[in-house]
mmCIF file as gemmi writes it, N, C-alpha and C atoms, coordinates in Angstrom:
data_model
loop_
_atom_site.group_PDB
_atom_site.id
_atom_site.type_symbol
_atom_site.label_atom_id
_atom_site.label_alt_id
_atom_site.label_comp_id
_atom_site.label_asym_id
_atom_site.label_entity_id
_atom_site.label_seq_id
_atom_site.pdbx_PDB_ins_code
_atom_site.Cartn_x
_atom_site.Cartn_y
_atom_site.Cartn_z
_atom_site.occupancy
_atom_site.B_iso_or_equiv
_atom_site.pdbx_formal_charge
_atom_site.auth_seq_id
_atom_site.auth_asym_id
_atom_site.pdbx_PDB_model_num
ATOM 1 N N . MET Axp A 1 ? 100.319 102.91 93.164 1 0 ? 1 A 1
ATOM 2 C CA . MET Axp A 1 ? 101.495 102.376 92.365 1 0 ? 1 A 1
ATOM 3 C C . MET Axp A 1 ? 102.66 102.282 93.355 1 0 ? 1 A 1
ATOM 4 N N . THR Axp A 2 ? 103.37 101.221 93.107 1 0 ? 2 A 1
ATOM 5 C CA . THR Axp A 2 ? 104.506 100.866 94.027 1 0 ? 2 A 1
ATOM 6 C C . THR Axp A 2 ? 105.671 101.731 93.495 1 0 ? 2 A 1
ATOM 7 N N . ASP Axp A 3 ? 106.676 101.62 94.563 1 0 ? 3 A 1
ATOM 8 C CA . ASP Axp A 3 ? 108.045 102.182 94.287 1 0 ? 3 A 1
ATOM 9 C C . ASP Axp A 3 ? 108.813 101.265 93.421 1 0 ? 3 A 1
ATOM 10 N N . PRO Axp A 4 ? 109.881 101.752 92.705 1 0 ? 4 A 1
ATOM 11 C CA . PRO Axp A 4 ? 110.657 100.964 91.988 1 0 ? 4 A 1
ATOM 12 C C . PRO Axp A 4 ? 111.281 99.755 92.774 1 0 ? 4 A 1
ATOM 13 N N . HIS Axp A 5 ? 111.245 98.661 92.165 1 0 ? 5 A 1
ATOM 14 C CA . HIS Axp A 5 ? 111.759 97.407 92.845 1 0 ? 5 A 1
ATOM 15 C C . HIS Axp A 5 ? 112.332 96.484 91.954 1 0 ? 5 A 1
ATOM 16 N N . LYS Axp A 6 ? 113.355 95.602 92.373 1 0 ? 6 A 1
ATOM 17 C CA . LYS Axp A 6 ? 114.143 94.737 91.48 1 0 ? 6 A 1
ATOM 18 C C . LYS Axp A 6 ? 113.248 93.262 91.385 1 0 ? 6 A 1
ATOM 19 N N . GLU Axp A 7 ? 113.062 92.819 90.033 1 0 ? 7 A 1
ATOM 20 C CA . GLU Axp A 7 ? 112.68 91.596 90.027 1 0 ? 7 A 1
ATOM 21 C C . GLU Axp A 7 ? 113.805 90.74 89.175 1 0 ? 7 A 1
ATOM 22 N N . ILE Axp A 8 ? 113.91 89.497 89.399 1 0 ? 8 A 1
ATOM 23 C CA . ILE Axp A 8 ? 114.903 88.647 88.82 1 0 ? 8 A 1
ATOM 24 C C . ILE Axp A 8 ? 114.121 87.513 88.026 1 0 ? 8 A 1
ATOM 25 N N . VAL Axp A 9 ? 114.309 87.541 86.684 1 0 ? 9 A 1
ATOM 26 C CA . VAL Axp A 9 ? 113.694 86.452 85.825 1 0 ? 9 A 1
ATOM 27 C C . VAL Axp A 9 ? 114.733 85.846 85.108 1 0 ? 9 A 1
ATOM 28 N N . LYS Axp A 10 ? 114.87 84.532 85.42 1 0 ? 10 A 1
ATOM 29 C CA . LYS Axp A 10 ? 115.703 83.519 84.77 1 0 ? 10 A 1
ATOM 30 C C . LYS Axp A 10 ? 117.124 84.183 84.745 1 0 ? 10 A 1
ATOM 31 N N . GLY Axp A 11 ? 117.519 84.667 85.867 1 0 ? 11 A 1
ATOM 32 C CA . GLY Axp A 11 ? 118.869 85.397 86.071 1 0 ? 11 A 1
ATOM 33 C C . GLY Axp A 11 ? 119.127 86.825 85.728 1 0 ? 11 A 1
ATOM 34 N N . CYS Axp A 12 ? 118.097 87.309 85.051 1 0 ? 12 A 1
ATOM 35 C CA . CYS Axp A 12 ? 118.345 88.624 84.563 1 0 ? 12 A 1
ATOM 36 C C . CYS Axp A 12 ? 117.542 89.579 85.488 1 0 ? 12 A 1
ATOM 37 N N . GLU Axp A 13 ? 118.307 90.6 85.853 1 0 ? 13 A 1
ATOM 38 C CA . GLU Axp A 13 ? 117.583 91.666 86.817 1 0 ? 13 A 1
ATOM 39 C C . GLU Axp A 13 ? 117.01 92.804 86.01 1 0 ? 13 A 1
ATOM 40 N N . PHE Axp A 14 ? 115.9 93.049 86.567 1 0 ? 14 A 1
ATOM 41 C CA . PHE Axp A 14 ? 114.886 94.113 85.963 1 0 ? 14 A 1
ATOM 42 C C . PHE Axp A 14 ? 114.612 95.128 87.112 1 0 ? 14 A 1
ATOM 43 N N . TRP Axp A 15 ? 114.742 96.33 86.916 1 0 ? 15 A 1
ATOM 44 C CA . TRP Axp A 15 ? 114.144 97.241 87.823 1 0 ? 15 A 1
ATOM 45 C C . TRP Axp A 15 ? 112.775 97.578 87.343 1 0 ? 15 A 1
ATOM 46 N N . MET Axp A 16 ? 111.758 97.302 88.11 1 0 ? 16 A 1
ATOM 47 C CA . MET Axp A 16 ? 110.234 97.683 87.586 1 0 ? 16 A 1
ATOM 48 C C . MET Axp A 16 ? 110.08 99.068 88.067 1 0 ? 16 A 1
ATOM 49 N N . ILE Axp A 17 ? 109.723 99.944 87.104 1 0 ? 17 A 1
ATOM 50 C CA . ILE Axp A 17 ? 109.624 101.332 87.354 1 0 ? 17 A 1
ATOM 51 C C . ILE Axp A 17 ? 108.189 101.644 87.106 1 0 ? 17 A 1
ATOM 52 N N . PRO Axp A 18 ? 107.433 102.296 88.073 1 0 ? 18 A 1
ATOM 53 C CA . PRO Axp A 18 ? 106.063 102.679 87.976 1 0 ? 18 A 1
ATOM 54 C C . PRO Axp A 18 ? 105.842 103.786 86.845 1 0 ? 18 A 1
ATOM 55 N N . VAL Axp A 19 ? 104.841 103.602 86.175 1 0 ? 19 A 1
ATOM 56 C CA . VAL Axp A 19 ? 104.482 104.571 84.958 1 0 ? 19 A 1
ATOM 57 C C . VAL Axp A 19 ? 103.121 105.049 85.364 1 0 ? 19 A 1
ATOM 58 N N . GLU Axp A 20 ? 102.879 106.333 85.641 1 0 ? 20 A 1
ATOM 59 C CA . GLU Axp A 20 ? 101.559 106.946 86.041 1 0 ? 20 A 1
ATOM 60 C C . GLU Axp A 20 ? 100.574 106.824 84.713 1 0 ? 20 A 1
ATOM 61 N N . GLY Axp A 21 ? 99.41 106.473 84.87 1 0 ? 21 A 1
ATOM 62 C CA . GLY Axp A 21 ? 98.532 106.615 83.859 1 0 ? 21 A 1
ATOM 63 C C . GLY Axp A 21 ? 98.087 107.89 83.655 1 0 ? 21 A 1
ATOM 64 N N . GLY Axp A 22 ? 97.185 108.107 82.575 1 0 ? 22 A 1
ATOM 65 C CA . GLY Axp A 22 ? 96.754 109.443 82.255 1 0 ? 22 A 1
ATOM 66 C C . GLY Axp A 22 ? 95.988 109.312 80.778 1 0 ? 22 A 1
ATOM 67 N N . ALA Axp A 23 ? 95.636 110.549 80.47 1 0 ? 23 A 1
ATOM 68 C CA . ALA Axp A 23 ? 94.963 110.64 79.21 1 0 ? 23 A 1
ATOM 69 C C . ALA Axp A 23 ? 95.623 111.613 78.23 1 0 ? 23 A 1
ATOM 70 N N . PHE Axp A 24 ? 95.448 111.455 76.915 1 0 ? 24 A 1
ATOM 71 C CA . PHE Axp A 24 ? 95.995 112.313 75.923 1 0 ? 24 A 1
ATOM 72 C C . PHE Axp A 24 ? 95.321 112.201 74.6 1 0 ? 24 A 1
ATOM 73 N N . GLU Axp A 25 ? 95.391 113.31 73.808 1 0 ? 25 A 1
ATOM 74 C CA . GLU Axp A 25 ? 94.8 113.238 72.554 1 0 ? 25 A 1
ATOM 75 C C . GLU Axp A 25 ? 95.873 112.535 71.441 1 0 ? 25 A 1
ATOM 76 N N . MET Axp A 26 ? 95.303 111.52 70.877 1 0 ? 26 A 1
ATOM 77 C CA . MET Axp A 26 ? 96.039 110.748 69.959 1 0 ? 26 A 1
ATOM 78 C C . MET Axp A 26 ? 95.548 111.002 68.475 1 0 ? 26 A 1
ATOM 79 N N . GLY Axp A 27 ? 96.635 111.207 67.754 1 0 ? 27 A 1
ATOM 80 C CA . GLY Axp A 27 ? 96.182 111.357 66.225 1 0 ? 27 A 1
ATOM 81 C C . GLY Axp A 27 ? 96.252 112.942 65.762 1 0 ? 27 A 1
ATOM 82 N N . SER Axp A 28 ? 95.854 113.169 64.52 1 0 ? 28 A 1
ATOM 83 C CA . SER Axp A 28 ? 96.145 114.568 64.035 1 0 ? 28 A 1
ATOM 84 C C . SER Axp A 28 ? 94.795 115.17 63.92 1 0 ? 28 A 1
ATOM 85 N N . PRO Axp A 29 ? 94.5 116.553 64.223 1 0 ? 29 A 1
ATOM 86 C CA . PRO Axp A 29 ? 93.39 117.262 63.957 1 0 ? 29 A 1
ATOM 87 C C . PRO Axp A 29 ? 92.972 117.402 62.472 1 0 ? 29 A 1
ATOM 88 N N . ASP Axp A 30 ? 91.772 117.437 62.312 1 0 ? 30 A 1
ATOM 89 C CA . ASP Axp A 30 ? 91.231 117.527 60.977 1 0 ? 30 A 1
ATOM 90 C C . ASP Axp A 30 ? 91.736 118.537 59.975 1 0 ? 30 A 1
ATOM 91 N N . ASN Axp A 31 ? 92.316 119.809 60.659 1 0 ? 31 A 1
ATOM 92 C CA . ASN Axp A 31 ? 92.895 120.694 59.848 1 0 ? 31 A 1
ATOM 93 C C . ASN Axp A 31 ? 94.463 120.559 59.422 1 0 ? 31 A 1
ATOM 94 N N . ASP Axp A 32 ? 94.952 119.398 59.893 1 0 ? 32 A 1
ATOM 95 C CA . ASP Axp A 32 ? 96.362 119.188 59.621 1 0 ? 32 A 1
ATOM 96 C C . ASP Axp A 32 ? 96.453 118.443 58.122 1 0 ? 32 A 1
ATOM 97 N N . THR Axp A 33 ? 96.728 119.235 57.182 1 0 ? 33 A 1
ATOM 98 C CA . THR Axp A 33 ? 96.715 118.897 55.688 1 0 ? 33 A 1
ATOM 99 C C . THR Axp A 33 ? 97.775 117.943 55.483 1 0 ? 33 A 1
ATOM 100 N N . GLU Axp A 34 ? 98.829 117.797 56.241 1 0 ? 34 A 1
ATOM 101 C CA . GLU Axp A 34 ? 100.02 116.962 55.975 1 0 ? 34 A 1
ATOM 102 C C . GLU Axp A 34 ? 99.915 115.547 56.551 1 0 ? 34 A 1
ATOM 103 N N . ALA Axp A 35 ? 98.779 115.365 57.369 1 0 ? 35 A 1
ATOM 104 C CA . ALA Axp A 35 ? 98.615 114.051 58.098 1 0 ? 35 A 1
ATOM 105 C C . ALA Axp A 35 ? 98.114 112.977 57.163 1 0 ? 35 A 1
ATOM 106 N N . ALA Axp A 36 ? 98.512 111.789 57.447 1 0 ? 36 A 1
ATOM 107 C CA . ALA Axp A 36 ? 98.063 110.663 56.678 1 0 ? 36 A 1
ATOM 108 C C . ALA Axp A 36 ? 96.713 110.304 57.268 1 0 ? 36 A 1
ATOM 109 N N . SER Axp A 37 ? 95.957 109.66 56.387 1 0 ? 37 A 1
ATOM 110 C CA . SER Axp A 37 ? 94.624 109.218 56.686 1 0 ? 37 A 1
ATOM 111 C C . SER Axp A 37 ? 94.494 108.368 57.955 1 0 ? 37 A 1
ATOM 112 N N . TYR Axp A 38 ? 95.441 107.539 58.134 1 0 ? 38 A 1
ATOM 113 C CA . TYR Axp A 38 ? 95.427 106.481 59.384 1 0 ? 38 A 1
ATOM 114 C C . TYR Axp A 38 ? 95.865 107.314 60.551 1 0 ? 38 A 1
ATOM 115 N N . GLU Axp A 39 ? 96.278 108.618 60.666 1 0 ? 39 A 1
ATOM 116 C CA . GLU Axp A 39 ? 96.437 109.503 61.776 1 0 ? 39 A 1
ATOM 117 C C . GLU Axp A 39 ? 95.115 110.207 62.187 1 0 ? 39 A 1
ATOM 118 N N . LYS Axp A 40 ? 94.073 109.957 61.508 1 0 ? 40 A 1
ATOM 119 C CA . LYS Axp A 40 ? 92.765 110.629 61.834 1 0 ? 40 A 1
ATOM 120 C C . LYS Axp A 40 ? 91.692 109.59 62.187 1 0 ? 40 A 1
ATOM 121 N N . PRO Axp A 41 ? 90.655 109.904 62.962 1 0 ? 41 A 1
ATOM 122 C CA . PRO Axp A 41 ? 90.384 111.13 63.587 1 0 ? 41 A 1
ATOM 123 C C . PRO Axp A 41 ? 91.237 111.191 64.912 1 0 ? 41 A 1
ATOM 124 N N . GLN Axp A 42 ? 91.457 112.493 65.336 1 0 ? 42 A 1
ATOM 125 C CA . GLN Axp A 42 ? 91.981 112.631 66.61 1 0 ? 42 A 1
ATOM 126 C C . GLN Axp A 42 ? 91.117 112.183 67.664 1 0 ? 42 A 1
ATOM 127 N N . HIS Axp A 43 ? 91.564 111.494 68.673 1 0 ? 43 A 1
ATOM 128 C CA . HIS Axp A 43 ? 90.708 111.1 69.751 1 0 ? 43 A 1
ATOM 129 C C . HIS Axp A 43 ? 91.379 110.914 71.094 1 0 ? 43 A 1
ATOM 130 N N . GLN Axp A 44 ? 90.686 110.859 72.215 1 0 ? 44 A 1
ATOM 131 C CA . GLN Axp A 44 ? 91.34 110.866 73.529 1 0 ? 44 A 1
ATOM 132 C C . GLN Axp A 44 ? 91.459 109.441 73.81 1 0 ? 44 A 1
ATOM 133 N N . VAL Axp A 45 ? 92.601 109.155 74.409 1 0 ? 45 A 1
ATOM 134 C CA . VAL Axp A 45 ? 93.125 107.825 74.894 1 0 ? 45 A 1
ATOM 135 C C . VAL Axp A 45 ? 93.395 107.882 76.241 1 0 ? 45 A 1
ATOM 136 N N . THR Axp A 46 ? 93.027 106.885 77.07 1 0 ? 46 A 1
ATOM 137 C CA . THR Axp A 46 ? 93.247 106.819 78.464 1 0 ? 46 A 1
ATOM 138 C C . THR Axp A 46 ? 93.901 105.582 78.671 1 0 ? 46 A 1
ATOM 139 N N . VAL Axp A 47 ? 95.159 105.727 79.506 1 0 ? 47 A 1
ATOM 140 C CA . VAL Axp A 47 ? 96.061 104.575 79.729 1 0 ? 47 A 1
ATOM 141 C C . VAL Axp A 47 ? 96.068 104.453 81.201 1 0 ? 47 A 1
ATOM 142 N N . SER Axp A 48 ? 95.935 103.17 81.791 1 0 ? 48 A 1
ATOM 143 C CA . SER Axp A 48 ? 96.073 102.735 83.199 1 0 ? 48 A 1
ATOM 144 C C . SER Axp A 48 ? 97.436 102.825 83.566 1 0 ? 48 A 1
ATOM 145 N N . GLY Axp A 49 ? 97.738 103.046 84.819 1 0 ? 49 A 1
ATOM 146 C CA . GLY Axp A 49 ? 99.138 103.012 85.361 1 0 ? 49 A 1
ATOM 147 C C . GLY Axp A 49 ? 99.549 101.538 85.118 1 0 ? 49 A 1
ATOM 148 N N . PHE Axp A 50 ? 100.978 101.479 84.843 1 0 ? 50 A 1
ATOM 149 C CA . PHE Axp A 50 ? 101.734 100.112 84.815 1 0 ? 50 A 1
ATOM 150 C C . PHE Axp A 50 ? 103.048 100.19 85.305 1 0 ? 50 A 1
ATOM 151 N N . THR Axp A 51 ? 103.752 99.015 85.259 1 0 ? 51 A 1
ATOM 152 C CA . THR Axp A 51 ? 105.097 99.175 85.639 1 0 ? 51 A 1
ATOM 153 C C . THR Axp A 51 ? 105.951 98.591 84.494 1 0 ? 51 A 1
ATOM 154 N N . SER Axp A 52 ? 107.136 99.242 84.169 1 0 ? 52 A 1
ATOM 155 C CA . SER Axp A 52 ? 107.922 98.913 83.017 1 0 ? 52 A 1
ATOM 156 C C . SER Axp A 52 ? 109.241 98.341 83.571 1 0 ? 52 A 1
ATOM 157 N N . GLY Axp A 53 ? 109.712 97.249 82.815 1 0 ? 53 A 1
ATOM 158 C CA . GLY Axp A 53 ? 110.888 96.757 83.264 1 0 ? 53 A 1
ATOM 159 C C . GLY Axp A 53 ? 112.128 97.516 82.617 1 0 ? 53 A 1
ATOM 160 N N . ASN Axp A 54 ? 113.25 97.885 83.563 1 0 ? 54 A 1
ATOM 161 C CA . ASN Axp A 54 ? 114.371 98.476 83.054 1 0 ? 54 A 1
ATOM 162 C C . ASN Axp A 54 ? 115.582 97.717 83.388 1 0 ? 54 A 1
ATOM 163 N N . THR Axp A 55 ? 116.403 97.34 82.381 1 0 ? 55 A 1
ATOM 164 C CA . THR Axp A 55 ? 117.596 96.656 82.748 1 0 ? 55 A 1
ATOM 165 C C . THR Axp A 55 ? 118.653 97.659 82.932 1 0 ? 55 A 1
ATOM 166 N N . ARG Axp A 56 ? 119.649 97.168 83.525 1 0 ? 56 A 1
ATOM 167 C CA . ARG Axp A 56 ? 120.965 97.912 83.882 1 0 ? 56 A 1
ATOM 168 C C . ARG Axp A 56 ? 122.05 97.364 83.281 1 0 ? 56 A 1
């Protein structure tokens, strides 16, 4: 992953900030009685690293 760096797009400055990838559990466990049905089943999600534009 690269260090933060500035990009200029159509005259607008963005600082591109690296975001580290990783894995996490998404959704609610089966024993969560207050969770909506669309929050289940709980499952592991893996996200690759990426950069995000930050304006100042």
